[in-house]
C-alpha positions as a printed NumPy array, in Angstrom:
array([[-23.21 ,   8.371,  73.596],
       [-24.665,   4.919,  73.286],
       [-23.372,   2.897,  70.328],
       [-20.381,   5.185,  69.678],
       [-17.031,   3.354,  69.246],
       [-14.504,   4.655,  71.744],
       [-10.789,   5.011,  70.945],
       [ -8.853,   2.047,  72.207],
       [ -5.178,   1.731,  73.011],
       [ -3.19 ,  -0.231,  70.389],
       [ -2.555,  -3.744,  71.594],
       [ -0.476,  -5.15 ,  68.669],
       [  2.148,  -4.056,  66.158],
       [  0.609,  -2.097,  63.297],
       [  1.036,  -2.849,  59.598],
       [  2.778,   0.484,  59.015],
       [  5.363,  -0.178,  61.692],
       [  5.938,  -3.785,  60.629],
       [  6.317,  -3.16 ,  56.9  ],
       [  9.932,  -1.827,  56.962],
       [ 11.079,  -5.142,  58.411],
       [  9.468,  -7.178,  55.648],
       [ 11.171,  -8.166,  52.379],
       [  9.082,  -6.954,  49.447],
       [  8.878,  -9.092,  46.335],
       [ 10.321,  -6.94 ,  43.535],
       [ 10.014,  -7.084,  39.76 ],
       [ 12.518,  -6.119,  37.12 ],
       [ 11.765,  -2.676,  35.606],
       [  8.555,  -2.762,  33.589],
       [  7.822,  -0.586,  30.549],
       [  4.978,  -0.239,  28.059],
       [  7.115,   0.492,  24.971],
       [  8.021,  -3.189,  24.505],
       [  5.91 ,  -4.95 ,  21.835],
       [  5.948,  -8.572,  20.589],
       [  7.841,  -7.541,  17.395],
       [  6.392, -10.337,  15.264],
       [  7.973,  -9.098,  12.01 ],
       [ 11.593,  -9.991,  12.906],
       [ 10.374, -13.396,  14.124],
       [  8.658, -14.135,  10.816],
       [ 11.403, -12.936,   8.48 ],
       [ 14.019, -15.328,   7.167],
       [ 17.438, -13.925,   8.193],
       [ 20.546, -14.217,   6.008],
       [ 24.097, -13.591,   7.274],
       [ 25.977, -11.006,   5.228],
       [ 29.725, -10.895,   4.596],
       [ 31.378,  -7.476,   4.841],
       [ 28.012,  -5.787,   5.279],
       [ 27.061,  -6.119,   1.573],
       [ 24.241,  -8.201,   0.025],
       [ 24.029,  -8.294,  -3.779],
       [ 20.754,  -9.36 ,  -5.406],
       [ 21.592, -10.846,  -8.791],
       [ 18.672, -11.072, -11.247],
       [ 17.617, -13.005, -14.504],
       [ 16.296, -10.724, -17.179],
       [ 12.769, -11.318, -18.394],
       [ 12.149, -15.05 , -18.713],
       [ 10.097, -14.756, -21.91 ],
       [ 13.362, -14.331, -23.867],
       [ 14.269, -17.947, -23.1  ],
       [ 13.188, -20.155, -25.984],
       [ 12.096, -23.725, -25.318],
       [ 10.305, -26.284, -27.433],
       [  7.883, -29.069, -26.71 ],
       [  9.232, -31.462, -29.292],
       [  7.018, -33.533, -31.51 ],
       [  8.053, -36.975, -32.658],
       [ 10.286, -35.683, -35.449],
       [ 13.837, -34.484, -36.008],
       [ 13.272, -30.731, -35.91 ],
       [ 16.171, -28.585, -34.716],
       [ 15.947, -27.521, -31.079],
       [ 16.089, -23.812, -30.234],
       [ 19.319, -22.293, -28.969],
       [ 18.929, -20.006, -25.978],
       [ 20.578, -18.542, -22.882],
       [ 19.501, -16.701, -19.754],
       [ 20.798, -13.136, -19.504],
       [ 21.58 , -11.374, -16.208],
       [ 21.092,  -7.806, -15.063],
       [ 24.459,  -6.112, -15.576],
       [ 24.348,  -3.924, -12.463],
       [ 22.473,  -5.759,  -9.693],
       [ 21.36 ,  -3.869,  -6.609],
       [ 23.504,  -4.039,  -3.504],
       [ 22.123,  -3.662,   0.015],
       [ 24.351,  -2.256,   2.747],
       [ 23.743,  -2.987,   6.401],
       [ 22.72 ,  -0.037,   8.534],
       [ 23.35 ,   0.399,  12.25 ],
       [ 20.98 ,   1.11 ,  15.114],
       [ 23.152,   2.015,  18.084],
       [ 23.494,   3.992,  21.29 ],
       [ 25.876,   4.43 ,  24.23 ],
       [ 24.569,   3.362,  27.635],
       [ 26.019,   5.183,  30.665],
       [ 25.869,   3.694,  34.18 ],
       [ 27.477,   5.312,  37.23 ],
       [ 29.742,   2.819,  38.968],
       [ 28.393,   3.885,  42.362],
       [ 24.911,   2.839,  41.297],
       [ 26.027,  -0.498,  39.87 ],
       [ 28.223,  -1.22 ,  42.902],
       [ 25.723,  -0.376,  45.638],
       [ 22.303,  -1.153,  44.187],
       [ 22.68 ,  -4.4  ,  42.249],
       [ 20.891,  -6.771,  44.629],
       [ 18.684,  -8.6  ,  43.805],
       [ 18.829,  -7.294,  40.212],
       [ 22.068,  -6.278,  38.537],
       [ 21.735,  -2.633,  37.512],
       [ 23.989,  -2.952,  34.477],
       [ 22.116,  -6.031,  33.224],
       [ 18.735,  -4.336,  33.626],
       [ 19.921,  -1.126,  31.956],
       [ 21.282,  -3.164,  29.049],
       [ 18.111,  -5.241,  28.808],
       [ 15.886,  -2.185,  28.486],
       [ 18.295,  -0.48 ,  26.073],
       [ 18.406,  -3.575,  23.858],
       [ 14.602,  -3.748,  23.89 ],
       [ 14.472,  -0.123,  22.697],
       [ 16.982,  -0.834,  19.932],
       [ 15.006,  -3.87 ,  18.758],
       [ 11.822,  -1.777,  18.71 ],
       [ 13.641,   0.704,  16.471],
       [ 14.887,  -2.162,  14.298],
       [ 11.328,  -3.308,  13.546],
       [ 10.345,   0.265,  12.721],
       [ 13.295,   0.596,  10.328],
       [ 12.428,  -2.696,   8.622],
       [  9.055,  -1.185,   7.771],
       [  9.75 ,   2.533,   7.347],
       [ 13.428,   3.047,   6.455],
       [ 13.641,   5.293,   3.384],
       [ 16.449,   3.227,   1.859],
       [ 15.52 ,  -0.403,   2.457],
       [ 12.226,  -0.5  ,   4.425],
       [  9.268,  -2.518,   3.175],
       [  7.154,   0.527,   2.344],
       [ 10.003,   2.069,   0.337],
       [ 10.762,  -1.184,  -1.496],
       [  7.312,  -1.958,  -2.905],
       [  6.972,  -1.493,  -6.664],
       [  4.239,   0.9  ,  -7.909],
       [  2.592,  -1.969,  -9.792],
       [  2.227,  -3.809,  -6.474],
       [  0.256,  -1.016,  -4.757],
       [ -3.549,  -1.105,  -4.79 ],
       [ -6.161,   1.066,  -3.09 ],
       [ -9.204,   0.093,  -1.062],
       [-12.528,  -0.028,  -2.889],
       [-14.586,   1.8  ,  -0.262],
       [-12.047,   3.031,   2.285],
       [-12.331,   0.447,   5.043],
       [-10.36 ,  -2.799,   4.509],
       [-12.776,  -5.423,   3.212],
       [-12.362,  -9.125,   2.409],
       [-12.474,  -8.133,  -1.282],
       [ -9.507,  -5.81 ,  -0.766],
       [ -7.429,  -8.527,   0.873],
       [ -8.384, -10.959,  -1.894],
       [ -7.122,  -8.4  ,  -4.409],
       [ -3.897,  -8.092,  -2.435],
       [ -3.428, -11.862,  -2.58 ],
       [ -3.522, -11.712,  -6.384],
       [ -0.387,  -9.554,  -6.215],
       [  1.532, -12.001,  -3.979],
       [ -0.102, -15.263,  -4.969],
       [  3.075, -17.364,  -5.   ],
       [  3.221, -18.705,  -1.431],
       [  2.153, -15.578,   0.479],
       [  3.4  , -15.625,   4.061],
       [  1.507, -13.059,   6.137],
       [ -0.297,  -9.736,   6.165],
       [  1.374,  -6.983,   8.185],
       [ -0.842,  -4.186,   9.505],
       [ -1.47 ,  -1.816,  12.392],
       [ -3.629,  -3.181,  15.254],
       [ -6.254,  -0.55 ,  14.366],
       [ -6.351,  -1.979,  10.832],
       [ -6.871,  -5.476,  12.263],
       [ -9.892,  -4.13 ,  14.139],
       [-11.162,  -2.31 ,  11.035],
       [-10.939,  -5.5  ,   8.973],
       [-12.673,  -7.455,  11.725],
       [-15.585,  -4.999,  11.685],
       [-15.978,  -5.396,   7.91 ],
       [-15.969,  -9.182,   8.282],
       [-18.564,  -8.99 ,  11.071],
       [-20.794,  -6.785,   8.935],
       [-20.668,  -9.34 ,   6.112],
       [-21.205, -12.318,   8.402],
       [-17.843, -13.895,   7.573],
       [-15.868, -13.911,  10.842],
       [-12.234, -14.697,  10.022],
       [-10.752, -17.864,  11.537],
       [ -7.857, -17.673,  13.981],
       [ -4.516, -19.474,  14.118],
       [ -2.062, -19.96 ,  16.975],
       [  1.501, -18.719,  16.37 ],
       [  4.207, -18.204,  19.   ],
       [  1.609, -18.987,  21.66 ],
       [ -0.714, -16.145,  20.543],
       [ -3.914, -16.049,  18.52 ],
       [ -4.041, -14.234,  15.163],
       [ -6.884, -13.54 ,  12.78 ],
       [ -6.44 , -15.045,   9.313],
       [ -7.842, -14.474,   5.862],
       [ -7.72 , -17.291,   3.279],
       [ -5.445, -19.079,   5.72 ],
       [ -2.915, -16.209,   5.802],
       [ -2.331, -14.699,   9.278],
       [ -2.851, -10.992,   9.983],
       [  0.238,  -9.929,  11.949],
       [ -0.153,  -6.672,  13.925],
       [  2.61 ,  -4.104,  14.339],
       [  2.256,  -0.613,  15.761],
       [  5.211,   0.455,  13.554],
       [  3.006,   0.46 ,  10.43 ],
       [  2.282,   4.188,  10.035],
       [ -1.099,   5.761,  10.702],
       [ -1.82 ,   9.253,   9.298],
       [ -5.187,  11.02 ,   9.528],
       [ -6.947,   7.75 ,  10.449],
       [ -5.507,   6.018,   7.379],
       [ -2.924,   3.267,   7.186],
       [ -1.579,   0.519,   4.925],
       [ -1.747,  -3.277,   4.836],
       [  1.229,  -5.24 ,   3.513],
       [  1.313,  -8.801,   2.18 ],
       [  4.716, -10.455,   2.28 ],
       [  6.351, -13.612,   0.966],
       [  9.515, -14.499,   2.879],
       [ 12.596, -16.607,   2.325],
       [ 15.511, -16.687,  -0.095],
       [ 14.453, -20.062,  -1.531],
       [ 11.008, -18.618,  -2.348],
       [ 12.472, -15.417,  -3.839],
       [ 10.78 , -13.464,  -1.113],
       [ 11.762, -10.882,   1.501],
       [ 14.838, -11.591,   3.621],
       [ 16.322,  -9.875,   6.639],
       [ 20.06 ,  -9.22 ,   6.615],
       [ 22.489,  -9.208,   9.538],
       [ 26.219,  -9.236,  10.224],
       [ 27.419, -12.444,  11.925],
       [ 30.287, -12.917,  14.402],
       [ 30.386,  -9.402,  15.799],
       [ 32.705,  -8.597,  18.73 ],
       [ 30.63 ,  -8.773,  21.899],
       [ 27.748, -10.475,  20.051],
       [ 24.664, -10.983,  22.222],
       [ 22.307, -12.23 ,  19.496],
       [ 22.5  , -12.284,  15.67 ],
       [ 23.54 ,  -8.805,  14.521],
       [ 23.517,  -7.333,  18.052],
       [ 26.646,  -6.561,  20.068],
       [ 27.467,  -4.939,  23.411],
       [ 30.969,  -3.611,  24.029],
       [ 32.458,  -2.006,  27.134],
       [ 33.942,   1.411,  26.31 ],
       [ 35.605,   2.186,  29.623],
       [ 35.09 ,   4.373,  32.716],
       [ 35.567,   8.141,  32.545],
       [ 36.865,  10.578,  35.174],
       [ 33.339,  10.939,  36.595],
       [ 33.224,   7.194,  37.384],
       [ 30.63 ,   6.583,  34.669],
       [ 30.939,   3.294,  32.779],
       [ 29.898,   3.341,  29.1  ],
       [ 28.67 ,   0.486,  26.906],
       [ 28.271,   0.636,  23.123],
       [ 25.123,  -1.213,  22.003],
       [ 24.915,  -1.801,  18.229],
       [ 22.541,  -3.683,  15.946],
       [ 23.395,  -4.108,  12.255],
       [ 20.573,  -5.033,   9.907],
       [ 18.86 ,  -4.407,   6.598],
       [ 16.187,  -5.977,   4.426],
       [ 16.013,  -7.063,   0.783],
       [ 13.033,  -7.743,  -1.486],
       [ 14.335, -10.344,  -3.949],
       [ 11.553, -10.102,  -6.544],
       [  8.841,  -7.539,  -7.196],
       [  5.948,  -9.906,  -6.5  ],
       [  7.237, -10.772,  -3.007],
       [  5.595,  -7.648,  -1.559],
       [  2.354,  -5.753,  -2.115],
       [  0.578,  -2.939,  -0.277],
       [ -3.067,  -2.005,   0.201],
       [ -3.139,   1.789,   0.482],
       [ -5.651,   4.325,   1.859],
       [ -6.977,   1.982,   4.534],
       [ -9.556,   3.846,   6.65 ],
       [ -9.486,   2.921,  10.332],
       [-12.464,   4.809,  11.761],
       [-15.423,   3.35 ,   9.864],
       [-18.047,   1.791,  12.148],
       [-21.446,   0.211,  11.488],
       [-24.748,   0.133,  13.339],
       [-26.299,  -3.279,  13.764],
       [-30.078,  -3.514,  14.171]])
């Protein structure tokens, strides 16, 4: 038939046949569970001796008597600063696991990427993800468990508004460091700002852009819990010198890879499987009550129609 393309004999090597001879460019294993983990970057970390951190406190300062002397010879007040008799002690907790790698796999399949190194890299990433979650949610020392009832406020209308964040700032007004919230809460706050015609400025940190409110960055973390389309927004002051929130870690661990994180070889069993103990020791302390505040009942699913 006129115009019909006839089958032709192959005159050159095909792509399918040639591909096995080519060297493919490979990547290291990719995974979606890795997040930026901004919270550990922004905390001030304090080394802890013997896994114990004691927070000593001054009793109420209004018991200290001082005098603004006039130009006379009046007697000056006698005073002293009393301490809390039984200060709180924080103990480091461990996030750990045992990584198993068959020696046959590591011996035969470690070019171009070392199998043990890649297995350890991904395991350490998972442990650090869990660390950030514990810093926020741990029942003993996490941020949400450490906030005082007087430092918890509720939203006025459900969705997080600029007024709500202003109210939160009044609770942590002494050098507030950053807001910590779920990415969905960042979006919810952005919608409320758009509705009011007050788009929040942005700031560059760690090479990324963050929304800000009153100059304080909004730091997203998917570890902040979301339940029934509701979440929380935290405002944090950091640093020991500012009587804020500090992260705690154990220094000089055997097999230390980074502060508080160690990897130790445990041996090879009768099945030729090599085992590695991966451990991360950490905790968190809130030095004073006004270093942390929480906005509760934050609705995430409120949208507006613009006409």
